[in-house]
VONU-95093 format. One line per field, with one value per residue (C-alpha): residue in one letter; residue number from 1; x, y, z. Coordinates in Angstrom, 3 decimals. Example, Ala and Ser with C-alpha at 12.3 -4.5 7.8 and 13.67 -1.06 7.14 Angstrom:
# VONU-95093
resn	a,s
resi	1,2
u	12.300,13.670
v	-4.500,-1.060
w	7.800,7.140
# end
This chain:
# VONU-95093
resn	x,x,x,x,x,x,x,x,x,x,x,x,x,x,x,x,x,x,x,x,x,x,x,x,x,x,x,x,x,x,x,x,x,x,x,x,x,x,x,x,x,x,x,x,x,x,x,x,x,x,x,x,x,x,x,x,x,x,x,x,x,x,x,x,x,x,x,x,x,x,x,x,x,x,x,x,x,x,x,x,x,x,x,x,x,x,x,x,x,x,x,x,x,x,x,x,x,x,x,x,x,x,x,x,x,x,x,x,x,x,x,x,x,x,x,x,x,x,x,x,x,x,x,x,x,x,x,x,x,x,x,x,x,x,x,x,x,x,x,x,x,x,x,x,x,x,x,x,x,x,x,x,x,x,x,x,x,x,x,x,x,x,x,x,x,x,x,x,x,x,x,x,x,x,x,x,x,x,x,x,x,x,x,x,x,x,x,x,x,x,x,x,x,x,x,x,x,x,x,x,x,x,x,x,x,x,x,x,x,x,x,x,x,x,x,x,x,x,x,x,x,x,x,x,x,x,x,x,x,x,x,x,x,x,x,x,x,x,x,x,x,x,x,x,x,x,x,x,x,x,x,x,x,x,x,x,x,x,x,x,x,x,x,x,x,x,x,x,x,x,x,x,x,x,x,x,x,x,x,x,x,x,x,x,x,x,x,x,x,x,x,x,x,x,x,x,x,x,x,x,x,x,x,x,x,x,x,x,x,x,x,x,x,x,x,x,x,x,x,x,x,x,x,x,x,x,x,x,x,x,x,x,x,x,x,x,x,x,x,x,x,x,x,x,x,x,x,x,x,x,x,x,x,x,x,x,x,x,x,x,x,x,x,x,x,x,x,x,x,x,x,x,x,x,x,x,x,x,x,x,x,x,x,x,x,x,x,x,x,x,x,x,x,x,x,x,x,x,x,x,x,x,x,x,x,x,x,x,x,x,x,x,x,x,x,x,x,x,x,x,x,x,x,x,x,x,x,x,x,x,x,x,x,x,x,x,x,x,x,x,x,x,x,x,x,x,x,x,x,x,x,x,x,x,x,x,x,x,x,x,x,x,x,x,x,x,x,x,x,x,x,x,x,x,x,x,x,x,x,x,x,x
resi	1,2,3,4,5,6,7,8,9,10,11,12,13,14,15,16,17,18,19,20,21,22,23,24,25,26,27,28,29,30,31,32,33,34,35,36,37,38,39,40,41,42,43,44,45,46,47,48,49,50,51,52,53,54,55,56,57,58,59,60,61,62,63,64,65,66,67,68,69,70,71,72,73,74,75,76,77,78,79,80,81,82,83,84,85,86,87,88,89,90,91,92,93,94,95,96,97,98,99,100,101,102,103,104,105,106,107,108,109,110,111,112,113,114,115,116,117,118,119,120,121,122,123,124,125,126,127,128,129,130,131,132,133,134,135,136,137,138,139,140,141,142,143,144,145,146,147,148,149,150,151,152,153,154,155,156,157,158,159,160,161,162,163,164,165,166,167,168,169,170,171,172,173,174,175,176,177,178,179,180,181,182,183,184,185,186,187,188,189,190,191,192,193,194,195,196,197,198,199,200,201,202,203,204,205,206,207,208,209,210,211,212,213,214,215,216,217,218,219,220,221,222,223,224,225,226,227,228,229,230,231,232,233,234,235,236,237,238,239,240,241,242,243,244,245,246,247,248,249,250,251,252,253,254,255,256,257,258,259,260,261,262,263,264,265,266,267,268,269,270,271,272,273,274,275,276,277,278,279,280,281,282,283,284,285,286,287,288,289,290,291,292,293,294,295,296,297,298,299,300,301,302,303,304,305,306,307,308,309,310,311,312,313,314,315,316,317,318,319,320,321,322,323,324,325,326,327,328,329,330,331,332,333,334,335,336,337,338,339,340,341,342,343,344,345,346,347,348,349,350,351,352,353,354,355,356,357,358,359,360,361,362,363,364,365,366,367,368,369,370,371,372,373,374,375,376,377,378,379,380,381,382,383,384,385,386,387,388,389,390,391,392,393,394,395,396,397,398,399,400,401,402,403,404,405,406,407,408,409,410,411,412,413,414,415,416,417,418,419,420,421,422,423,424,425,426,427,428,429,430,431,432,433,434,435,436,437,438,439,440,441,442,443,444,445,446,447,448,449,450,451,452,453,454,455,456,457,458,459,460,461,462,463,464,465,466,467,468,469,470,471,472,473,474,475,476,477,478,479,480,481,482
u	353.422,350.396,349.809,346.339,347.787,350.136,347.339,347.516,344.826,343.759,343.363,339.704,339.018,337.783,334.552,333.767,334.775,332.459,329.647,329.983,330.062,326.993,325.203,326.105,324.817,321.569,321.131,321.610,319.499,316.533,316.523,316.936,315.088,312.362,311.672,312.759,314.550,317.488,320.921,322.225,320.694,321.472,325.099,325.251,323.802,326.440,329.155,327.989,328.003,331.495,332.754,331.668,333.517,336.597,336.528,336.238,339.342,341.325,341.123,340.666,337.915,340.606,341.981,338.539,337.717,340.974,340.073,336.663,338.210,340.798,338.067,336.062,339.113,339.839,336.545,336.521,337.516,334.518,332.245,333.513,332.998,329.418,328.701,330.125,328.143,324.925,325.540,326.558,323.431,321.194,322.945,322.850,319.053,318.795,321.074,319.578,322.301,320.132,317.077,319.253,320.791,317.349,315.843,318.504,318.290,314.532,315.015,317.899,317.258,314.438,312.793,313.639,317.376,317.593,318.924,321.626,322.559,322.746,325.261,327.424,327.266,328.231,330.887,332.557,332.485,333.849,336.689,337.658,337.572,338.634,335.828,332.436,331.388,332.069,329.923,327.087,327.190,327.084,325.515,323.832,321.760,320.695,319.842,317.623,315.681,315.257,314.111,311.397,310.222,310.027,308.251,311.187,311.641,313.986,315.510,316.231,317.711,319.886,321.078,322.112,323.931,325.777,326.763,328.220,329.987,331.610,332.661,334.540,336.010,337.282,339.147,340.315,344.063,343.060,341.001,342.266,340.932,342.507,345.870,345.384,344.626,347.622,349.866,348.597,349.398,352.557,351.348,352.020,348.837,348.240,348.981,346.393,343.814,344.361,343.880,340.706,339.092,338.580,335.978,334.883,333.885,331.707,330.119,329.371,327.896,325.616,324.561,323.678,321.666,319.692,318.929,317.953,315.534,313.996,313.642,311.765,309.453,308.752,306.048,305.387,306.823,304.309,304.819,302.403,304.171,307.527,306.175,304.721,308.029,309.997,307.614,307.672,311.465,311.731,309.258,310.483,314.273,317.144,317.866,321.255,324.705,326.053,324.758,326.932,330.199,330.219,329.943,332.359,334.904,334.534,335.064,338.126,339.736,339.006,340.587,343.667,343.714,343.094,341.969,338.234,337.650,339.392,337.646,334.216,334.990,335.892,332.733,330.675,332.214,331.529,327.922,327.469,328.848,326.679,323.550,323.916,323.456,320.663,318.469,316.734,316.976,319.285,320.732,323.454,320.778,318.911,322.135,323.019,319.502,319.536,323.084,321.934,318.349,318.365,316.061,312.293,310.495,306.947,306.047,302.818,304.074,304.531,307.351,309.410,308.729,309.774,312.901,314.102,313.324,316.769,320.264,321.544,323.853,321.005,320.085,323.422,323.124,321.470,324.399,326.950,325.532,325.493,329.106,330.304,328.675,329.832,333.424,333.374,332.179,334.865,337.516,336.380,336.373,339.888,341.255,339.817,340.963,337.812,338.532,342.182,341.134,338.678,341.125,343.944,341.790,340.573,344.133,344.781,342.096,343.513,345.076,343.353,343.411,339.633,339.581,342.106,340.112,336.869,338.471,339.633,336.142,334.436,336.987,336.611,332.824,332.884,335.011,332.678,329.576,331.009,333.099,331.531,334.893,336.240,339.955,340.122,338.243,341.209,344.096,343.271,342.556,345.367,347.985,346.845,346.282,349.287,351.368,348.645,348.823,352.604,352.409,350.042,352.083,349.257,350.344,349.941,347.711,345.082,345.104,344.893,342.012,340.044,340.465,338.711,336.153,334.916,336.241,335.653,332.624,330.659,331.226,328.520,325.752,326.435,323.823,325.657,329.004,330.548,329.577,326.145,325.306,326.613,324.517,321.296,321.790,322.946,320.370,317.602,316.864,316.339,318.124,316.074,318.711,320.836,318.525,319.285,323.037,323.578,327.264,328.032,326.675,327.832,331.513,332.416,330.460,332.453,335.672,334.742,333.697,336.966,338.874,337.480,337.485,340.957,339.717,341.755,343.767,347.397,350.076,353.637,355.324,358.971,360.911,361.339,358.667,356.779,359.909,360.629,357.094,357.540,360.807,359.026,356.317,358.892,360.631,357.310,356.470,359.876,359.509,356.020,357.238,359.954
v	147.841,145.756,142.808,143.968,147.057,144.863,143.110,143.419,145.601,145.622,148.772,149.319,148.587,151.288,149.360,148.903,152.488,153.788,151.472,152.475,156.180,155.754,153.857,156.554,159.311,157.384,156.852,160.567,161.733,159.423,159.995,163.767,164.709,162.049,161.238,164.728,163.463,165.139,164.145,162.570,159.093,158.708,159.669,157.198,154.503,155.263,155.095,151.646,150.442,151.819,150.255,146.794,147.322,148.462,145.298,143.218,144.934,143.852,146.931,146.181,147.884,149.689,151.214,152.291,153.619,155.585,157.081,158.116,159.793,161.582,162.844,164.219,165.777,167.581,169.432,170.175,173.848,174.283,172.670,175.000,177.985,176.847,176.606,180.075,181.585,180.037,181.566,184.894,185.197,184.594,187.372,189.619,189.396,190.002,193.060,194.594,193.952,191.994,194.255,197.357,196.007,194.910,198.315,200.237,197.795,198.202,201.972,201.969,199.019,198.667,195.431,196.386,196.133,194.141,190.912,192.696,194.710,191.539,190.028,193.170,193.818,190.272,190.312,193.404,192.006,188.664,190.327,192.426,189.502,186.689,184.575,183.706,182.554,186.015,187.631,185.112,185.196,189.004,190.803,187.634,187.269,190.924,190.755,187.729,189.893,192.592,189.978,188.735,192.300,193.020,189.792,188.547,184.794,183.641,181.021,183.667,186.020,183.238,182.422,186.054,186.090,182.880,184.171,187.389,185.692,182.984,185.582,187.587,184.484,183.337,186.510,187.767,187.387,186.828,183.726,180.333,178.570,181.156,180.634,176.862,176.706,178.888,176.811,173.515,174.612,176.509,179.847,183.237,184.409,187.612,185.926,183.349,186.032,187.988,184.850,183.976,187.251,185.833,183.382,185.125,188.543,187.198,184.784,187.642,189.793,186.978,186.348,190.011,190.041,186.990,188.501,191.812,189.883,188.079,191.400,192.915,189.896,189.675,192.145,190.542,193.342,194.525,198.240,198.143,195.086,196.848,199.861,197.563,195.766,199.013,200.360,197.129,196.884,200.484,199.895,196.530,196.674,199.065,200.535,202.169,202.142,200.870,197.396,197.350,197.282,193.480,192.795,195.664,194.068,190.735,192.299,194.268,191.240,189.034,191.666,191.579,187.793,186.907,183.266,182.673,181.296,184.162,186.621,185.193,185.095,188.797,189.577,187.582,189.397,192.774,191.727,190.622,193.894,195.854,194.050,195.578,199.011,198.101,195.584,196.847,194.479,192.027,189.278,186.657,183.948,185.523,185.794,182.153,180.995,182.881,181.687,178.082,178.034,181.135,184.135,183.653,186.633,187.304,190.646,189.442,190.414,187.164,188.361,189.631,186.619,184.290,186.322,186.919,183.529,182.159,181.580,179.671,176.706,174.223,175.654,174.461,170.848,169.796,171.244,169.808,166.280,166.632,167.801,165.018,162.307,163.882,164.175,160.593,159.468,161.582,159.940,156.505,157.577,158.951,155.924,153.356,155.386,155.611,159.108,158.320,155.300,157.322,160.176,157.755,156.082,159.265,160.635,158.357,160.197,163.656,164.270,167.605,170.869,170.980,167.453,168.377,171.433,169.423,166.593,169.088,170.575,167.187,165.869,168.892,168.769,165.029,165.331,168.059,165.951,162.660,163.872,167.272,168.876,171.973,171.625,168.082,169.174,171.469,169.330,165.899,166.947,169.519,167.004,164.213,166.287,168.596,166.371,166.468,170.265,170.137,167.483,169.623,172.794,174.447,177.174,176.151,179.172,177.421,174.610,176.931,178.874,175.755,174.308,177.386,177.496,174.049,173.488,176.742,177.804,174.539,173.649,175.985,174.307,170.812,170.639,167.870,169.643,171.755,175.104,173.893,172.859,176.201,178.192,176.349,176.685,180.316,181.668,179.397,178.130,174.756,173.270,175.363,178.136,175.934,176.626,180.360,180.150,180.968,181.795,178.357,176.797,179.384,179.500,175.805,175.798,178.821,177.038,174.095,176.367,178.311,175.027,173.807,177.185,178.111,181.513,182.894,179.661,180.552,178.335,177.873,180.228,179.264,176.168,176.009,178.659,176.260,175.599,179.349,179.946,177.345,179.026,182.402,180.841,179.388,182.764,184.427,181.829,182.243,186.042,185.850,183.624,186.077
w	204.835,205.554,203.241,202.239,200.536,198.484,196.648,192.879,191.375,187.743,185.722,184.761,181.106,178.763,178.141,181.838,182.649,179.928,181.002,184.653,183.851,181.625,184.423,186.940,184.653,184.105,187.859,188.524,185.593,186.209,189.965,189.861,186.669,186.475,190.118,191.268,194.347,196.038,194.659,197.896,197.595,193.849,194.541,197.439,195.157,192.526,195.218,196.318,192.698,192.196,195.434,194.280,191.012,192.914,195.016,191.841,190.438,193.492,195.713,199.388,201.349,203.369,200.163,199.040,202.488,202.507,199.100,200.440,203.483,201.352,199.057,201.981,203.639,200.384,200.702,204.435,203.957,201.628,204.217,206.947,204.634,203.966,207.690,208.340,205.468,206.788,210.213,208.674,206.517,209.527,211.465,208.382,208.295,212.025,212.108,208.954,206.354,203.912,204.456,203.873,200.671,199.457,200.352,198.425,195.540,195.230,195.067,192.588,190.268,187.768,186.604,183.010,183.604,186.835,185.303,183.317,186.421,188.521,186.085,186.072,189.834,190.752,188.034,189.527,193.077,191.868,189.919,192.950,195.378,193.044,194.435,192.992,196.456,197.917,195.226,195.620,199.430,199.624,196.660,195.437,198.597,198.448,194.743,195.344,197.785,195.176,192.647,195.008,195.563,191.827,190.976,188.908,188.589,191.415,189.107,186.473,189.081,190.484,186.954,186.413,189.755,188.886,185.428,186.786,189.668,187.552,184.932,187.551,189.136,185.745,184.731,188.125,188.827,192.468,191.663,192.788,189.678,187.362,189.014,189.026,185.281,184.391,186.655,185.231,181.667,182.766,181.394,183.066,184.754,182.775,179.428,180.436,181.339,178.107,176.020,177.943,176.878,173.356,174.655,177.846,176.482,173.603,176.073,178.489,175.715,174.524,178.117,178.668,175.421,176.547,179.952,178.329,176.095,179.075,180.910,177.959,177.618,181.370,182.398,185.790,187.946,190.551,191.340,194.261,195.659,195.436,197.351,200.015,200.372,200.654,203.312,205.341,205.264,206.471,209.300,210.568,210.126,210.702,207.278,207.764,206.097,209.436,208.547,205.412,207.387,207.507,203.738,203.110,205.472,203.664,200.225,201.395,203.061,200.063,197.796,200.009,199.507,203.149,203.394,203.161,206.666,208.573,206.244,207.054,210.785,210.727,208.755,211.260,214.248,212.624,211.956,215.578,216.940,214.516,215.695,219.174,217.580,215.162,217.034,220.197,223.156,221.402,223.602,223.272,223.350,220.451,218.427,219.025,218.142,214.831,214.134,214.453,213.171,210.959,210.973,210.891,209.348,210.503,208.956,207.371,203.899,202.000,199.732,202.668,204.870,202.056,201.401,204.946,206.517,205.765,207.040,210.026,210.433,210.056,206.632,205.269,206.377,203.103,201.164,203.601,203.280,199.502,199.377,201.701,199.583,196.305,197.542,198.808,195.386,193.718,195.880,194.675,191.003,191.294,193.200,190.787,187.781,185.672,184.352,183.586,181.538,179.440,178.791,177.949,175.311,173.608,173.314,170.322,168.312,168.946,165.549,164.857,166.757,167.022,168.409,171.110,172.193,172.165,174.136,176.767,177.031,177.255,179.761,182.052,181.795,182.398,185.531,186.806,186.187,187.452,190.395,191.105,191.894,190.118,190.823,189.470,186.335,185.647,186.883,185.398,181.776,181.937,182.961,180.653,177.481,177.720,175.426,172.739,172.611,172.239,169.527,167.428,168.144,170.023,172.401,176.081,176.704,174.549,177.099,180.116,178.522,177.605,181.100,182.458,179.645,180.651,184.186,186.087,184.027,184.099,187.754,189.197,187.152,188.496,191.294,193.175,192.885,195.631,194.068,192.991,196.546,197.819,195.330,196.122,199.880,199.867,197.406,198.722,195.217,193.566,190.584,188.163,188.308,186.013,183.042,183.230,183.791,180.127,180.331,181.695,178.486,175.969,176.937,176.427,173.141,171.949,172.918,170.671,167.780,168.034,168.132,164.820,163.041,164.294,165.441,168.388,168.579,169.204,167.619,168.851,166.444,166.846,167.752,171.471,172.214,174.480,176.525,176.649,177.918,180.640,181.640,181.738,183.906,186.305,186.634,187.376,190.002,191.659,191.724,193.203,196.032,197.149
# end
């Protein structure tokens, strides 16, 4: 081993870790909220600050550089998925998929119940596919088109889409984060899902009530504008069920748990083939141009041109650059050990059940905000706080539920996180969607309230029940691998 990797490094102190995290949050908040700049440069600034601190602790630049590379490599599949989705959306506009879905949506949905419908539609798709990204990238794109046509706030529509998609992702047995949380806490998957319903269903109901209220108070829908949009879509694009084969193929393959990248490739190939039947005079050059630069709508109708001028590989480069920098920063945070230091210190104060639940929520939210990575927001608090749950005789399914209540649910509203970047790029929306992602705020708050009131908090009823549960989990895992 090279000598430079044998250098002694010091563990970051709690004071310095707290001060650095506070400085990072201030840098992000002031830059993004006050100066309204994109998150990339603030994150890069925070990474430079953190690198200097790492060098002071005794880390070599090679170690820090290796941590950065590992962090980026961890997110490469997400980056490839983003690129494929950008290409796919461009082709979907060209071949008529997005116009067809928008056309049908404008006919079927009403402004008075659109937001509630958006939550439920995306929730169903996300449950069936186990992926919030699949719901956002298919039905979400179409629903945004309907929202533009009805004069509904794009930020509000995007918030409804996010709420429904993250709800389905959270409770679906096909979801990667659902399986990850149950595995981290060593809880059988369906026991984990049933226990999650205590916080998830009330959160969904409150979310639907809020969106219903906003729908009643919003009288901005323009009936004449909707009719104009419907007529223009019918005149300029191929409105036919044939164009729906591509999103249908994606949903079916996702339901069958085919990996995301092959699923998107199949959907893209189906969309390309479909375009030869729906677009007169289509050529390979035209397809490649749209795949790279996206579709440029020039119908003369402002709402349609704003809606359908989207997609393409180049449209995802903002999100890709954001994800790369955020993952690099996350790699530095993990290597230096800032989060571990904070969680280690707060463990000594976890002498009440409510404190343990709250610490789990705050830790998962903190990892999401600081690192911008969903999996780590589940794994790190889960591993480090597991002993506290056992000590207070809290059932492990309380841990698995809380990890999702604050890890999975909060991740989409972190604009510099992987999902946040994906949402903004795919739905062509700014950070304002966060304000209307009600479920992402309600669920972790309910988790804390339940923790302190004791409502729906399961204890370990008998001696050795936790060990028996872990054994049951291991048996289930072994059976599923056969």
